[in-house]
C-alpha positions as CSV (number, residue, x, y, z in Angstrom):
1,M,-13.0,-33.7,22.9
2,P,-9.3,-33.2,24.0
3,P,-8.8,-29.9,25.8
4,L,-6.5,-28.3,23.2
5,E,-8.8,-29.1,20.3
6,S,-11.6,-27.4,22.2
7,L,-9.6,-24.2,22.4
8,I,-9.3,-23.7,18.7
9,C,-12.6,-22.0,18.3
10,L,-11.9,-19.5,21.1
11,P,-10.0,-16.9,19.0
12,V,-13.1,-16.7,16.8
13,L,-15.9,-17.0,19.3
14,L,-14.5,-14.8,22.1
15,P,-14.4,-11.6,20.1
16,L,-17.9,-12.2,18.8
17,L,-19.3,-12.9,22.3
18,A,-17.5,-9.7,23.5
19,T,-19.1,-7.8,20.6
20,G,-22.5,-8.8,21.8
21,V,-21.8,-7.7,25.3
22,K,-20.5,-4.4,24.0
23,L,-23.6,-3.7,21.9
24,A,-25.7,-4.5,24.9
25,I,-23.8,-1.9,27.0
26,G,-24.1,0.6,24.2
27,G,-22.5,4.0,24.7
28,R,-22.3,3.7,28.5
29,L,-19.4,2.5,30.7
30,R,-16.6,3.3,28.3
31,R,-13.9,2.1,30.6
32,L,-15.6,-1.2,30.9
33,Q,-15.8,-1.3,27.1
34,S,-12.0,-0.9,26.9
35,L,-11.4,-3.5,29.6
36,I,-13.6,-6.1,27.8
37,S,-11.7,-5.5,24.6
38,L,-8.2,-5.8,26.2
39,V,-9.1,-8.9,28.2
40,T,-10.7,-10.6,25.2
41,L,-7.7,-10.0,23.0
42,G,-5.3,-10.9,25.8
43,I,-7.1,-14.3,26.3
44,S,-7.0,-14.9,22.5
45,L,-3.3,-14.2,22.5
46,A,-2.7,-16.7,25.3
47,V,-4.8,-19.3,23.6
48,S,-3.0,-18.7,20.3
49,V,0.4,-19.3,21.9
50,L,-0.8,-22.6,23.4
51,L,-2.1,-23.7,20.1
52,M,1.1,-22.8,18.3
53,I,3.2,-24.9,20.8
54,A,0.8,-27.8,20.5
55,A,0.7,-27.7,16.7
56,D,4.5,-27.6,16.5
57,T,4.9,-30.6,18.8
58,R,1.9,-32.7,18.0
59,G,1.0,-31.8,14.4
60,P,-2.2,-30.2,13.1
61,L,-5.1,-29.9,15.6
62,V,-8.7,-30.1,14.3
63,T,-12.1,-29.2,15.8
64,E,-15.4,-29.8,14.2
65,L,-18.0,-27.2,14.9
66,G,-21.3,-28.6,16.1
67,G,-19.8,-32.1,16.2
68,W,-20.3,-32.6,12.5
69,P,-17.3,-34.3,10.9
70,S,-15.5,-32.9,7.8
71,P,-16.5,-32.6,5.0
72,I,-20.1,-32.4,6.1
73,G,-19.4,-29.9,8.9
74,I,-17.1,-26.9,9.3
75,S,-13.6,-27.8,10.5
76,L,-11.2,-25.4,12.1
77,V,-7.6,-26.5,11.7
78,A,-4.6,-25.3,13.7
79,D,-1.4,-26.2,12.0
80,R,2.0,-24.6,12.3
81,L,1.3,-21.9,9.7
82,S,-2.2,-20.9,10.9
83,T,-1.1,-20.8,14.6
84,L,2.0,-18.8,13.9
85,V,0.2,-16.0,12.0
86,L,-2.6,-16.2,14.6
87,V,-0.1,-15.5,17.4
88,I,1.3,-12.5,15.6
89,S,-2.1,-11.2,14.6
90,S,-3.3,-11.5,18.2
91,A,-0.3,-9.7,19.6
92,V,-0.7,-6.9,17.0
93,T,-4.4,-6.4,17.6
94,F,-3.9,-6.3,21.3
95,C,-1.3,-3.5,20.9
96,V,-3.5,-1.7,18.5
97,M,-6.4,-1.8,20.9
98,L,-4.2,-0.5,23.7
99,Y,-3.2,2.3,21.3
100,S,-6.9,3.0,20.5
101,V,-7.9,3.1,24.2
102,A,-5.0,5.5,24.9
103,N,-6.1,7.7,22.0
104,S,-9.7,7.8,23.3
105,Y,-11.3,6.6,20.0
106,D,-14.2,5.4,22.0
107,E,-14.7,8.9,23.4
108,Q,-15.0,10.3,19.9
109,E,-18.4,8.5,19.5
110,H,-20.1,10.3,22.4
111,D,-22.8,11.6,20.1
112,A,-23.6,8.2,18.6
113,P,-26.5,6.2,19.9
114,M,-24.2,3.3,20.6
115,A,-20.4,2.6,20.8
116,I,-19.2,1.2,17.4
117,F,-15.4,1.3,17.4
118,H,-14.8,-1.5,19.8
119,P,-17.5,-3.9,18.4
120,A,-16.4,-3.3,14.8
121,F,-12.8,-3.9,15.8
122,L,-13.6,-7.2,17.5
123,V,-15.7,-8.4,14.6
124,M,-12.8,-7.8,12.3
125,V,-10.5,-9.7,14.7
126,A,-12.9,-12.6,14.7
127,G,-12.9,-12.6,10.9
128,V,-9.1,-12.6,10.8
129,A,-8.9,-15.6,13.2
130,D,-11.6,-17.5,11.3
131,A,-9.7,-17.0,8.0
132,F,-6.5,-18.3,9.5
133,L,-8.1,-21.4,11.1
134,S,-10.7,-22.2,8.4
135,G,-10.4,-25.7,6.9
136,D,-13.2,-25.0,4.4
137,L,-13.4,-22.7,1.4
138,F,-16.9,-21.5,2.2
139,N,-16.0,-20.8,5.8
140,L,-13.1,-18.8,4.5
141,F,-15.6,-16.8,2.4
142,V,-17.6,-16.2,5.6
143,A,-14.4,-15.0,7.3
144,F,-13.7,-12.5,4.6
145,E,-17.2,-11.1,4.9
146,L,-16.7,-10.7,8.7
147,L,-13.6,-8.8,7.9
148,L,-15.5,-6.6,5.5
149,S,-18.3,-5.8,7.9
150,G,-16.0,-4.8,10.7
151,S,-13.3,-3.0,8.5
152,Y,-15.8,-0.9,6.6
153,V,-17.0,0.6,9.9
154,L,-13.5,1.3,11.1
155,L,-12.5,2.8,7.7
156,T,-15.4,5.3,7.8
157,F,-15.2,6.0,11.5
158,G,-15.8,9.7,12.0
159,G,-18.0,10.0,8.9
160,T,-15.8,12.6,7.1
161,E,-16.2,12.9,3.3
162,S,-12.7,11.5,2.6
163,R,-13.3,8.5,4.8
164,I,-16.7,7.8,3.3
165,R,-15.3,8.0,-0.2
166,A,-12.3,5.8,0.7
167,G,-14.6,3.3,2.4
168,A,-16.8,3.1,-0.7
169,T,-13.8,2.3,-2.8
170,Y,-12.6,-0.3,-0.3
171,T,-16.0,-1.9,-0.1
172,L,-16.5,-2.0,-3.9
173,M,-13.1,-3.8,-4.3
174,A,-13.9,-6.2,-1.5
175,L,-17.3,-7.0,-3.0
176,A,-15.7,-7.6,-6.4
177,S,-13.3,-10.0,-4.7
178,S,-16.2,-11.7,-2.9
179,M,-18.1,-12.1,-6.1
180,L,-15.1,-13.8,-7.8
181,F,-14.7,-15.9,-4.7
182,L,-18.3,-17.1,-4.9
183,I,-17.9,-17.9,-8.6
184,A,-14.9,-20.0,-7.8
185,L,-16.7,-21.8,-5.0
186,A,-19.6,-22.6,-7.4
187,I,-17.2,-24.0,-10.0
188,T,-15.2,-26.0,-7.3
189,Y,-18.3,-27.6,-5.8
190,A,-19.7,-28.4,-9.2
191,A,-16.5,-30.1,-10.2
192,T,-15.6,-31.9,-6.9
193,G,-18.7,-32.0,-4.7
194,T,-16.9,-30.6,-1.7
195,L,-15.4,-27.4,-0.4
196,S,-13.3,-29.0,2.4
197,L,-9.7,-28.0,1.8
198,A,-8.4,-31.4,2.9
199,Q,-10.8,-33.3,0.5
200,L,-10.1,-30.9,-2.3
201,A,-6.4,-31.7,-2.0
202,D,-7.3,-35.3,-3.0
203,R,-10.0,-34.6,-5.5
204,F,-8.2,-31.9,-7.6
205,A,-5.6,-34.5,-8.6
206,T,-8.2,-36.3,-10.6
207,L,-9.7,-33.3,-12.4
208,P,-8.9,-32.2,-16.0
209,E,-6.1,-29.6,-16.1
210,Q,-8.4,-27.0,-17.7
211,V,-10.8,-27.2,-14.8
212,K,-8.1,-27.0,-12.2
213,L,-6.5,-24.0,-13.9
214,L,-9.9,-22.2,-14.1
215,V,-10.5,-22.7,-10.4
216,E,-7.0,-21.8,-9.4
217,L,-6.9,-18.6,-11.5
218,T,-10.4,-17.5,-10.2
219,L,-9.4,-18.0,-6.6
220,L,-6.0,-16.4,-7.1
221,L,-7.6,-13.3,-8.6
222,A,-10.0,-13.0,-5.6
223,F,-7.2,-13.4,-3.1
224,A,-4.9,-11.1,-5.1
225,I,-7.4,-8.2,-4.8
226,K,-7.5,-8.7,-1.0
227,A,-3.7,-9.0,-0.8
228,A,-3.2,-5.9,-3.0
229,I,-1.0,-7.6,-5.6
230,F,-0.2,-5.5,-8.6
231,P,-2.2,-4.5,-10.8
232,M,-5.0,-5.2,-8.3
233,S,-3.5,-2.8,-5.8
234,A,-4.5,0.6,-7.1
235,W,-7.3,0.9,-4.5
236,L,-5.0,0.6,-1.4
237,P,-3.0,3.9,-1.3
238,D,-6.2,5.9,-1.7
239,S,-8.2,3.9,0.9
240,Y,-5.9,3.3,3.9
241,P,-4.4,6.8,4.5
242,T,-7.8,8.4,5.3
243,A,-8.7,6.0,8.1
244,P,-8.0,6.6,11.8
245,A,-4.5,5.5,12.8
246,P,-5.5,2.3,14.6
247,A,-7.7,1.2,11.7
248,T,-5.0,2.1,9.1
249,A,-2.3,0.2,11.1
250,V,-4.3,-3.0,11.5
251,F,-5.5,-2.8,7.8
252,A,-1.9,-2.3,6.5
253,G,-0.2,-4.7,8.9
254,L,-2.8,-7.5,9.0
255,L,-5.6,-7.5,6.5
256,T,-3.5,-7.7,3.4
257,K,-1.7,-10.6,4.9
258,V,-5.0,-12.5,5.2
259,G,-5.0,-12.5,1.4
260,V,-1.4,-13.6,1.3
261,Y,-2.2,-16.4,3.8
262,A,-5.0,-17.6,1.5
263,I,-2.7,-17.6,-1.5
264,I,-0.1,-19.6,0.5
265,R,-2.7,-22.1,1.6
266,L,-4.2,-22.3,-2.0
267,E,-0.9,-22.9,-3.8
268,A,0.7,-25.2,-1.2
269,L,-2.2,-27.4,-0.4
270,L,-4.4,-27.5,-3.5
271,F,-2.2,-26.6,-6.4
272,P,1.4,-27.4,-5.5
273,G,4.0,-26.7,-8.2
274,G,1.4,-25.8,-10.9
275,P,1.9,-23.6,-13.9
276,V,0.5,-20.6,-12.0
277,S,3.7,-20.4,-9.9
278,T,5.5,-18.7,-12.8
279,L,2.7,-16.2,-13.1
280,L,3.0,-15.5,-9.3
281,M,6.7,-14.7,-9.8
282,W,6.0,-12.2,-12.6
283,L,3.3,-10.6,-10.4
284,A,5.8,-10.5,-7.5
285,L,8.2,-8.6,-9.7
286,A,5.7,-6.1,-10.9
287,T,4.3,-5.6,-7.3
288,M,7.8,-5.0,-5.9
289,L,8.8,-2.4,-8.5
290,A,5.4,-0.6,-8.9
291,G,4.9,-0.3,-5.2
292,V,8.4,1.0,-4.3
293,L,8.5,3.5,-7.3
294,G,5.2,4.9,-6.0
295,A,6.7,5.1,-2.5
296,V,9.7,7.2,-3.5
297,A,7.4,9.7,-5.2
298,Q,5.3,10.5,-2.1
299,T,5.4,13.5,0.2
300,D,2.9,12.2,2.7
301,M,4.0,9.6,5.3
302,K,0.8,7.6,5.2
303,R,0.8,7.3,1.4
304,M,4.5,6.5,1.4
305,L,3.9,3.6,3.8
306,S,0.9,2.5,1.8
307,F,3.0,2.1,-1.3
308,T,5.8,0.3,0.6
309,L,3.1,-2.0,1.9
310,V,2.3,-2.9,-1.7
311,S,5.9,-3.4,-2.7
312,H,6.7,-5.7,0.2
313,I,3.8,-7.9,-0.6
314,G,5.9,-8.8,-3.6
315,Y,8.5,-10.4,-1.4
316,M,5.9,-12.8,0.0
317,V,4.5,-13.6,-3.4
318,F,8.0,-14.3,-4.6
319,G,8.5,-16.9,-1.9
320,V,5.2,-18.6,-2.8
321,G,6.0,-18.6,-6.5
322,L,9.2,-20.5,-6.0
323,S,7.1,-23.5,-4.8
324,T,10.0,-24.8,-2.7
325,V,10.2,-25.3,1.1
326,A,13.0,-22.7,1.3
327,G,11.0,-20.1,-0.6
328,L,7.8,-20.8,1.3
329,A,9.7,-20.6,4.6
330,G,11.1,-17.2,3.6
331,A,7.6,-16.0,2.7
332,I,6.2,-17.1,6.1
333,F,9.1,-15.5,8.0
334,Y,8.5,-12.3,6.0
335,V,4.8,-12.3,6.7
336,V,5.5,-12.4,10.4
337,H,8.1,-9.7,10.2
338,H,6.0,-7.4,8.0
339,I,2.8,-7.6,10.0
340,T,4.6,-6.3,13.0
341,V,6.8,-3.6,11.4
342,Q,4.1,-2.2,9.1
343,T,1.6,-1.9,12.0
344,S,4.1,-0.1,14.2
345,L,5.0,2.4,11.5
346,F,1.4,3.4,10.9
347,L,0.8,3.7,14.6
348,V,3.9,6.0,14.9
349,T,2.5,8.0,11.9
350,G,-0.7,8.4,13.9
351,M,1.3,9.8,16.8
352,V,2.9,12.3,14.5
353,E,-0.5,13.4,13.1
354,R,-1.9,13.8,16.6
355,R,1.2,15.8,17.7
356,T,1.4,18.0,14.7
357,G,-1.9,17.9,12.8
358,T,-0.3,16.6,9.6
359,T,1.6,13.8,8.0
360,S,2.8,15.8,5.0
361,V,6.6,15.9,5.1
362,T,6.6,19.2,3.3
363,Q,4.9,20.7,6.4
364,L,7.0,18.9,9.0
365,G,10.4,19.4,10.5
366,G,12.3,19.4,13.7
367,L,10.5,16.4,15.1
368,M,13.7,14.8,16.3
369,K,14.2,17.7,18.7
370,A,10.6,18.3,19.5
371,T,9.6,14.6,20.1
372,P,12.7,12.4,20.3
373,L,10.7,9.3,21.4
374,I,8.5,9.4,18.4
375,A,11.5,9.9,16.2
376,V,13.2,6.8,17.7
377,L,9.9,4.8,17.4
378,F,9.8,5.7,13.7
379,F,13.5,5.2,12.9
380,V,13.9,1.7,14.3
381,P,11.0,0.0,12.3
382,A,11.8,2.1,9.3
383,M,15.3,0.6,9.2
384,N,13.8,-2.8,9.9
385,L,11.5,-2.4,6.9
386,S,14.4,-1.4,4.7
387,G,16.3,-4.6,5.6
388,I,19.2,-3.1,7.6
389,P,21.3,-6.0,9.1
390,P,20.8,-7.7,11.5
391,M,17.1,-6.9,11.8
392,S,14.3,-9.3,10.9
393,G,13.7,-7.4,7.6
394,F,17.2,-8.3,6.5
395,L,16.9,-11.9,7.7
396,G,13.6,-12.4,5.8
397,K,15.0,-11.0,2.6
398,L,18.2,-13.1,3.1
399,M,16.0,-16.3,3.3
400,L,14.2,-15.3,0.1
401,V,17.5,-14.4,-1.7
402,Q,19.0,-17.7,-0.8
403,A,15.9,-19.6,-2.0
404,G,15.9,-17.6,-5.3
405,L,19.5,-18.3,-6.0
406,A,19.1,-22.0,-5.1
407,D,16.2,-22.2,-7.6
408,G,18.6,-20.9,-10.3
409,R,16.0,-20.0,-12.9
410,P,16.5,-16.7,-14.8
411,L,13.2,-15.4,-13.5
412,A,14.1,-16.3,-9.9
413,V,17.5,-14.6,-10.2
414,T,15.8,-11.5,-11.7
415,L,13.5,-11.4,-8.7
416,V,16.5,-11.6,-6.4
417,A,17.9,-8.5,-8.1
418,A,14.5,-6.8,-8.0
419,G,14.3,-7.5,-4.3
420,L,17.6,-5.9,-3.6
421,V,16.7,-2.8,-5.7
422,T,13.3,-2.6,-3.8
423,S,15.1,-2.8,-0.5
424,L,17.5,0.1,-1.5
425,L,14.6,2.2,-2.8
426,T,12.6,1.5,0.4
427,L,15.6,2.8,2.4
428,Y,15.7,5.9,0.2
429,A,11.9,6.5,0.7
430,V,12.0,6.2,4.5
431,A,15.3,8.1,4.7
432,K,13.7,11.0,2.8
433,V,10.8,11.0,5.3
434,W,13.2,10.8,8.2
435,G,15.4,13.7,6.9
436,K,12.5,16.0,6.1
437,A,10.1,15.3,9.0
438,F,12.5,14.5,11.8
439,W,16.1,15.5,11.2
440,R,16.0,19.0,9.6
441,G,15.7,21.7,12.2
442,P,12.8,24.1,12.7
443,R,12.9,27.9,13.0
444,A,12.7,28.9,16.7
445,D,10.5,31.9,16.0
446,R,7.7,29.8,14.4
447,V,7.1,27.3,17.1
448,G,3.4,26.2,17.2
449,T,2.4,27.9,14.0
450,V,0.4,26.3,11.2
451,V,2.4,25.7,8.1
452,E,0.2,26.4,5.0
453,S,2.8,26.0,2.3
454,E,3.1,22.8,0.4
455,E,6.9,23.3,0.3
456,Y,9.0,23.3,3.4
457,T,10.0,26.8,4.5
458,G,11.8,25.9,7.7
459,E,8.8,26.3,10.1
460,D,8.2,24.1,13.1
461,P,5.4,21.5,12.7
462,T,1.9,22.4,13.7
463,V,1.5,21.5,17.4
464,T,-2.0,20.5,18.3
465,T,-1.1,19.0,21.6
466,T,2.0,19.4,23.7
467,S,2.0,15.9,25.2
468,L,0.8,12.4,24.3
469,P,-0.6,9.7,26.6
470,A,2.2,7.5,27.8
471,T,0.2,4.4,26.8
472,L,0.5,5.4,23.1
473,A,4.2,5.1,23.3
474,V,4.0,1.9,25.3
475,S,1.8,0.2,22.8
476,V,4.0,1.2,19.8
477,A,7.2,0.4,21.7
478,A,5.9,-3.1,22.4
479,L,5.4,-3.7,18.7
480,V,8.8,-2.3,17.9
481,A,10.3,-4.6,20.6
482,L,8.4,-7.5,19.2
483,A,9.9,-7.0,15.7
484,L,13.4,-6.6,17.2
485,S,12.9,-9.9,19.1
486,F,12.6,-11.7,15.8
487,T,16.3,-10.9,15.4
488,V,17.2,-12.4,18.8
489,L,14.9,-15.4,18.1
490,A,15.8,-15.7,14.5
491,G,17.0,-19.3,14.8
492,P,13.8,-20.7,16.5
493,L,11.5,-18.5,14.3
494,S,13.1,-19.4,11.0
495,G,13.1,-23.1,12.2
496,L,9.4,-22.9,12.9
497,A,8.9,-21.2,9.5
498,R,10.8,-24.0,7.8
499,R,8.8,-26.7,9.6
500,A,5.6,-24.9,8.7
501,A,6.7,-24.8,5.0
502,G,7.7,-28.4,5.1
503,E,4.3,-29.4,6.6
504,L,2.5,-27.4,3.9
505,M,4.5,-28.9,1.0
506,A,4.0,-32.4,2.4
507,R,0.2,-31.9,2.5
508,E,-0.4,-35.3,4.1
509,P,-0.2,-34.2,7.7
510,Y,-3.0,-31.6,7.1
511,I,-5.2,-34.0,5.1
512,T,-4.8,-36.9,7.6
513,A,-5.6,-34.7,10.6
514,V,-8.8,-33.4,9.0
515,L,-10.1,-36.6,7.2
516,G,-8.4,-39.3,9.3
517,R,-6.3,-42.1,8.0
518,D,-9.2,-44.1,6.5
519,R,-10.2,-41.4,4.1
């Protein structure tokens, strides 16, 4: 087997192997636990970069687990899209783990019989990598279940009542999605005799339209729940804000994008240009507006960011619904941008909560003076999320606007207008948080007091700690810098997104790489 192909499985296997080592160590040697996590994620990042370069220059790379060829065995496929999102997810999870180590989340489990935070995090990372690389629908289902097993532990970490309740809601929605996914798998296998994505791309062309539509809608519903597309998004704002900051950040920044990735793969490879594309555009419109209207009504930083997360999923679905190379390229660029920006914003919010004891903007004030570094680390990605030129948020929206106008249909033009309105309302929502939590001044005679009132009365924020570990700021600053680098590297990144979109729409490179030329 060529060396590069043999590396494809490492982003999946390394975190699982490290998880086994950590469970064997248990609650002992916490510094070693942290070191294993960081080294594992660092190696996964390096491997992902190598795979991305190879996939861009050589075309899709394929490895068959156990030596069984597709469609009999399980194939992992590294094409431009999967490797690009894998690189970003690896970078983000590395920074989040660094943040977690600095915040001593592993030390919070000293009463537990074994350490659970690090193993759960790595299991979730393995599930994410498996989902991105999977060339088989059943293996994609397994990847989603890996995500669920790790993410539920992270969501309920600490065992508080609110986290258990939120975790139960999250798990019920995930299980509902998984049941729908299994039903779709059963229908697909009964109709085609295979679950290999490459083989399905050939066989769906010969199926009756009613069967194709049934499979597409069932799969789309399952993925829409995971991606938090309206109206299947009501669970998210109540689930994510209760989790610890690192878990919330990686959930918001990454896990919903796994659902978006699955929708991109589904629509581009299996059902290109089908009638469901119009439905996706309507869902994108509803998701944008419902999410951003919820965001402007919030007085809690975490809930505001959770609603903006929902609204900006709409941009990505908009690009997919256009069913053009330009639209898909805009969606891919926006996925990369949003993973990084949304993660950094939730991590900064965690810093605010640790520093003040709250994320309610009615109880905050004077943070610009008290913690200028945190203020800057919030302001920059907030402006990026809003789409202020020339940041990557603006560039991603510009690509989608151009694709929508080039399409020319009334619905596409309406979505362009809705996207601009959503961007302005996002700016209003984050500016409101900035003004109340950071910009307005505190009263000097109330420094360090607890603010009980739900309405702001001028008091200084509650101070639970006078200083924060420097590594916290370093990890967040690295993510902020990564998002800003997308502006500097906008040409190469947008070019890679367009090549990935073209490869997806062509379909033949993916199918040939998996099945061979003599299929």
